[in-house]
N, C-alpha and C positions, 0 to 999 in steps of 0.2 A: 324099360332103361331107355336110351339112348348111350351109341357110344358117341357120339359131337360131339364138340367143345364147343361149347356156346361162349360168346359172352358176355357179360352181365350190362347192358345198352347197349346192348345194339341189337336188332327189328328181323325179324327170322330171314336167311334170303327169300322176297322174293324174284319177280324180274329183274335183271340186270338191270339194271339202272349209266344212260350213257356219262362216262371219261365226258370230264368234264377240263381242259386244258386249268394249266394249272399257272396259278399268278403269281411271282412270287412280284410281294416289297420291299427292297431290304430300303433304309434308314445307317446311318452309321454318324458313330464321335469319336475322330480322330480325338488323343489326348498325345500328349508330352511325353512322349516312353520312359517305361518306369521294367527296369531290363527286358520283357521280352511282348512284354503288351506293349500296343501300339493304338488299341482302342475297341469300340465295345459297337455294335453293331444290333438292330429290333430285326424280324423276319416279320412281317405282317404275309396271310395266305389269302387268293382267296375277295380280297376285303374282306374277310371275316373270322381270325384270328391270327392272336397277334403273341409272337414267341418275344421276349426279351433276354438282355446278357449274353450275348454272344458276343467273345474273347475273337476282336482281333488280334493276330500273332506272326512275330517273324520272325523265322531262323537263319542260316544256314542257305536257307534252301526252295524262302521267299518266304510269302504268307503265307497263310493258315487259321481255322477259321477251331476256337474254341469254342462245347458245346456250353449252353449254362446247366452251370454243375452249384451243388453248397454242398459243405466238411461233409465227409463220413471220415470216421476211424478206424471202421475198422475196413476199411477198401485200402489199397497198395497204393495211392496214390495219395492220399488223402484231403479226397474230394468224389464225391460221386454223380453224374451225369442226371442234370432234372429230365431234359430233352435233348435227344437224339434222332437223327439220322436210322430209318432202319435197311434201306440199298442205299450199292453204287451210286449206283444212277444219282437218285431225291439230294447227297451227302457231293460229289461233285454239283448237281447245278446249284446248292447253295454252296457251296462255296466259289465257285465261278460268280453266281450277282451278289455275289459281299466283297467279290476283289473288285469288282467293279465300284459298283459303290465306297464300299474307301477313296480309288484312284478319284472319282469323284468330285469327293467330299476335301479332296489334298489336292485337286487341281482350285477349285474354290476358294477356298483358302488362301494357298498360294498367286490368285486373282486378284482379290479382294487387300493381300498384301502392300504384291506387287500398285497398289491404286492405293493406294491408302500413304503420301508422303510421309519422309523420313523428319522427324524433330526430335527425334533423338541425345540428350544431353551431351558431351560429348563426355566423358571418360573421367575421372576422379583425378586425375594424371597428368588430362590432358589441364584440366581444368586448376591444377595446380598455377601448371607453365603459366597456362594465362595469366591467372589472376599477379603474377611475378610478373611479369612482362609486363601490366598493367599498371601497381603500384611501383615500379620502380622508373613509371612513365610520370607518374602523378608527385613522384615524389621531386622527381629534377625539373619540371613545374615551376618545383615552390622554390621563396626566397629564403635565404642561405638566415638558418635561426641564430642570433649570436645571445652568447653568452657577454647579461655584464650584472657584479656582483653592486655599484651603485645602485642603476636603478634599482634592483627587489628591494633596498634603503630606505631609499628616498620613495620609495609608494608608505612605507608605514610607519 
């Protein structure tokens, strides 16, 4: 028996294959902030593997990336990461890619918002004031109503 550890699902090492440059495609979905959560992200690696449910979080130190996780009663935080980077270098590359994609998505949203004409209704307070002014104008334009008891009796 060998003292070497092998992982299930990996082929034994043969000749070293050339390392391909890693291509990270990040898509983000900004949301209305809920606490410090400001969005979600998905990561596609080399057009071959996708990881969903990264959380984009805002803190006083700036934006950071929360790893996909699931509830776990036995952990200190109540959650356990289901995917996580192993090296500091990859974590830094992932965080930078997510930040860049998030800022680009925000810029697109802001550009779309600026391009849409504002058809927003005035506030309820302004609507009430304007309605009161319009009613006063309409009432001033009407002829005065005369009360006559004889006219009522004559019609009966």
